[in-house]
N, C-alpha and C positions, 0 to 999 in steps of 0.2 A: 748396421748400414745407416746411411744418411737418409734424410727425408722424414716425412711425418709417420709413415706406415711401416710396420714390419711385414713379414711374409711367412705363410704357412709352409715353408720349405722342410726338408729333412736333412739335419735337424732344423728347428724353426729359427727364423731371423728376427731380431728385435731392432726397432729404431733407436738410434742413440740420441735423437733429439730431445726425448722426454726424460732423460737422466737429470735429476735435480736433487740437491740437499738443502737443508734448512738448519744451519749450524749456529746457535747462539745469536739469533736475529731478533729485531723488533718485529712484532706480529703484524706483518704487512705482506700482501701478495707480491709486491715488488722485491721482496727480500730473498726469494728463492735463488739459489745459486746453481747455475747449470755446470754440469761436468760431462766428460765424455768417457768412451769405453777404455781409453788408455790412461786415465787418471786413477790415482788411489783414493778410495773413500775411506776415512778413518774407521777403525773397527769400533763398533758400537753405534755409529751414525746410521740413521735411516736414510732411505732414497726413494725417489719415485721412478716408476717406469711403466711402459705400456706393453701389452701383449702383442702377439703376431698377428692377431686379427683372424685367427683360424676358429671357426665356429661362432656360436652366439656368446653374448656377454656372460651368460649363466654357466658356460662350460668351464671345467677346471683344467689347469695346465701344471704339469710337473716340471720343475727346474732343478738343474743339478748344480750345486755349489762345489767347485774345485779348489782344493788346497788344504792346508793344515787347520784342523778344527781349533777354535778359540778356547782358552782356559785361563783361569786366574783373574786378576784384577784388571778392569778396563775402565779408563776414567775420561771424562769430558768436562771442560770448563764451561760454566754458564753464568751469565750476568743477571742481576736482580731484574725481575720483570720481562727478561728476554725469553724467547721460545726456542727450543730445539726439537728437531725430528730425530729421535733415537730408534734403535731397534734391538731386538733380542740377539745378542751376538754369539750365542752359544748353540752347540748341536743338541740342546735339551730345552725343555720348557723353562720359563722364568717365572718364579713366584712374585707376582705383582705386589702383594702385601709386603714382603720382605724387602723388595726393591724400594718401595715407598718409605718404609721405616728406615732404611739405611741412609735415605737422602733427605730427611726432613728435619735432622737436628736434634733438638733438645726433647727428651722423653723423660717424664716424671717416674717415679718408682712404681707407680701402678700401671705403667705402660702407655699412659696417654700423652699425646702431643701437646706441648705447652708453649712452643715457640717455633718460629719459622727457621728452616734450615736452607740447605741448597736449593731444594725445590719447594713448590706449594703442596706437593703430595697428591696432585691430580694427574691422571694419565688420560690422554685423548686419542681415540682411535677413528681413523677415517674408513667409512664404508662407502664404496662405489656402488650405487644402487644398480639393481639388474635392469632397470629401465634405461640406463645411460647407454648412448651409442653415438658419442660425438667427442671430437678433439677440441671443440670450441668450449672455452671456459663458461661463457654465459649459459650454455646449453648443458653443463654437467648436471647429473643427478646424483647427489651424495651429501654426506654430512658427517659430523663428529659425534661419536658416542663418548661418555665419560665414565671413568672408574676411579674410585679411591677406597679407603679403608671402610667406609660406610656402605658401599654398595656401587651400583652402576645405573646409568640412565642411557636410554636408547637414542639413536641418531635422529635428527630432523634435517631437511634441506638446509644447506649452508647459504647464508645470504649472499655470499660473493658469486654464487652460481644460480642456476634456475631454482625455482621454488617447487620443482616437480620431483615426484619420487617419494618413497617412504622407507624409513630404516627398518631393518629386520634382525639386526645382529647385536645382542647385548654382551658387552665385554665380561669375561669371568676372571677368576683369581690367576689362572696360570696362562701365561703368554706363550703362544707357540713359537717354534723355531722360525726365524725370518720375519716375525711380525714387527712392523714399525709403530711407533707411537709418539706423540708430542708431550713434552713436559714444559712447565714455566718455571723460571727462576724465582725462588723465594728471596733469601738474602743473597743468593749467588754463591759461587764456589765451585767445587768439583763434584760432578755427578759420577757415581761409581757402581759399576756392575761387578759382582764377585761370585765365587763358587758357592757361597752360602745361599744364594738366591736360586740356585739351579735345583730343579726337581725333575723326577721322572713322571710325566703326565702325558697321556695321549689325547689328541682331540676327540677321539672316539669314545673317551671316558665320560664326556659331558662336562668336565670342569675347565676346559680349554677350547677356545673358539678363535679362528683367524678371521679377521674382519676385511676379507677381500671383497670383490664384487659379490653381491648377494645372490642366492639361487632364486629362480623365479617360482619354485615350488613353495608350497606353505611352510613357513618355519614353525615347527612343533615345540621349540624351546620357549620358555616363559619370557615375558618382557620385563620381568622383574628379578632382582637377585634372590637366591634361595635364602630361606630364614635362617638366622644365627641366634644362638642363645644369648650372646653378649651385646647384640644391637637390635633394637626394635625399629620398624620402618613404617612410614606412611608414603605410598606412592600416589601421586595425583596426576590426572590428565587434564589439560587445559586446551580448549579450541577457541581461537581467536579470529575475528573477521579478517579476511585477506592474509591470514598467517597459517603456517602449519600446526599441527597438533603437538604441543609441548608437554613432555614428561617431567615432572619435578619430584625429587626425593626429599623428604624430611625424615632424618634419622634421630634416634634417641640412644645415647650411650653415656653411662655414668662416668663422670670425670670431665666431660667436655663443658663448654660454656656457651653463652649467648654471643660471645665475641667470635672472631674467626679462629677456627681450630684447624691447623695445617695438617693435612692428611685425612681430615674427616669433612671439610668443606671443599667445594669445587666450584670455580667460577665457570660462567658460560664462556665457551670459546667462539661461538658463532651467534651473536646477538642480531636477531632479524629485525627489519623495519617495523614489524608488528610482532611483539613478543611478550613474554612473561617470565619472571624469575623471582627468586627470594631476594629481597633488599637487604643486604648486609655490608656494613662498613663502607657505605656509599659506593657499592659495587653490585654486580649482578651474578647471582649464583644459582646453578642448577642442582646442587646437592648442599644441604645444610644439616648440621647436626647439633643437638642441644642435649644438656645433661638430664633434664627431666621435664615432665609436664606439670605444670602447677595450675591453680585455679586462676582464670582470666588471662592466662599467657597469651601473648599476641605475637605472631610472627609476620612482619610486613612483607608485602608483595610489591615488586616493581612491575609496572605495566606501561608499555609504550605502544602506540597505534597511529597509523597514518590514515585511518579511516574510521568512521563511526560505525557502530553495529552492536551486535550481541555476542558475548562470549559465554562459554560454558566450562564450568569447573567441577570436576568430579573425583571421588576416590576410586583409584584403580585397585589398590590392595592394601590391607593393613596386616602388619606382622608383629605380633606380640603386644598389641595395643589393647588395654583394658576396655572391655565393652561399655564400661560406665562413663568413659570420658566422651563428652560430647564435643564434636568438631564442627565449627561453624565457619562458613565464608562470609566476610563482613565487608560491606560497602559503606563506609563512613560518611560519604557525602549524602547518600540516600538514607542513612541510618537504618540499613537492612542487615539482619542477621538470618543466615540461611543455614539450616541443618544439613550438612554434607552426608550424614548417615542416611538421610531420606532419599538420596538420589542426586543427579546432576543439578547443579545450580546455574540458571541463566542470569547473567549480569550485563549492565549497560556499559558500553565502552565509548568514550569520546576521543576525538583526536588529541594527541599530545602525549606527555609522559607524566606518570603518577607513581610517587614512591611512598605516599602516606594515605592514600584513599582506600586501598584494599588490603586485607590481611586475613590470616587464619587465626581464630580465637578458640581457645579450649575452656570448657566448663567441666567441672568434675561433680557429677550428681551424687547426692547422699542416697545410698541404697542400704536398706535394712536386710542383712543376711538372714536366712530362714533360721539358722541356729540361735539368733538373737530372739528375745522374747518380744513378740508383737504385742499380745496382751496376755495376761495371766491365764486366762481360760482358753485361749485359741488352740485348736488342734489342727492346724494347717499342715498337710503332708504334701511334699513334691517328690516324685520319683520317676524312674524310667521303668516301665513294665515290659520286660523282654518278651513275654509271651504274645503280646499283641503289637509290638514295636511302637510303643507310644510313650510320650511324656504324659504323666497323670498329676492332676492337682486335686487333692481331696480335702474334705473338712466335713465334720459331722453337722456343724452350723451352716446355714446358708451364707454364701459369699459371692462376691463378684470379682472378675478378672478380665483384663483387657491388655492389648499390646503385648502379646506373649512372644518373646523373641529367644532364639537359641544361637549361641556364638561358639565357634571353636577356640582353641587355645591360642590361635593367632589374632583373635579379636574379630574375626570375619563372621558376619551374620549369615548363618546357613538356613534359617528358617524364620519367618515372620508371620505371626497370625494376628491380624488387626481386629478380628471379630471380638465384640464385647460379650462376655457371659455374665449373666446377672441371676441372682437368687437360685443358685444351684449348690449341690453338695459334690459334684465332680465335673472335672474338665478333662478330656482326652484329646491329645494332639498326636496324630500319627507322624512319624518321623522316619526318613530313610537316609541315614548318614553312615559313615565309616565308624569303625570301632575307636573309642578315644574318650577323652574327657571334654565336657562341654559345660557352658554356663546358660542356665535358662533365667530369664528376666522377665518380670511382668508387674503391672500395676494392680495392687490388691486392695479391694473395698474402697475404691475411689479416693486414692491419696497416698497410700504407702507403696514404695517401690520394694519389690522382693527379688533377690537373686539367690540361685541355688546351684552349686556344682553337681553335675551328674557324670556318672561313668557309664557309657553306653557300650555294651558288648554284644 
């Protein structure tokens, strides 16, 4: 029907006014292309529409697609740096990783991306926040989540709409039937869907999620991608004055570099007036991937702000990161190094843009493993006492210990005992953790750092 609003009739009626595509266009709001109910939309293109207005924005609605299901190769041309709104064209889930790999071009023999191909390898998913209740662009509540081979980051309010609302849906590997997403052209060429990308995955299985209007109920899914053996991750949360909270992902995968890695690095699609990102190749990235962490490695941040104030930078989650790696937020102008493992760091922000003032810096501390010889006559013993569910540190000789910390295999701190123990023969630290392998680390006899792997059953 014409007009701005649909109607909750039986069956429901939709407004044709809100049918738009975005096919190989410069990233600009004025580039949306309006279509109507009598026009054909190319298979594999995404499109926008609005519901009937029945019920609240958190209600779900079933839609029936009529016609012959799609099968086989489906292709679309895209120009370098242009953007297209595509959509899963098949009556089955789509493997996002395989779709990315099929469209990013040159892969080396180890499976790593070394050159750009048709796309940059990043997928962007729009979420209409549950608090949205308007047809007016400036009043929209919504934003773009990002997904690539390194993981995903959650949505924040898009700068072209209101600054209200909060993202709650994290993209996953398998794209549901009918889900739309944006891609950006790399070198340009032909984007291809094929049957090799199709998989059987139900949304109820937890590996596939539709980024429609979010539910108003609490989202029990994690805001970070699940751990993987081949990729380690650092998720950071940043709060800026007069800006939304931005999630950044720094991933570590062997074979990638400090330059742009297509498929593993992802640009920001929605840079806000006050925002933060990784500063890479003179551009803004929400996901950056590096090959390894080395001593004094510096990862620059890009910060822009339209107001002065205080920002807060913190670790959200570490996956597979060695607990001996020290992670610092650095303000070069103030010559401040702040340990992010100690908690959220407050930092001063001035009006303007800064691409070389703030960074993340890594230090690799030298730790003496317990199996190494501390001194010839030392009888230090560290073990887990299952009978009393405690970590115990024993020595016949008097010793001191402080800053006793327990880490899981993801590098996450699960226990921290700041108390200093002096001139004793035994230290007992009660722990209540899941069965698994852990690392206990502490400062021994005022100077030596000791680390010991423990198996807790």
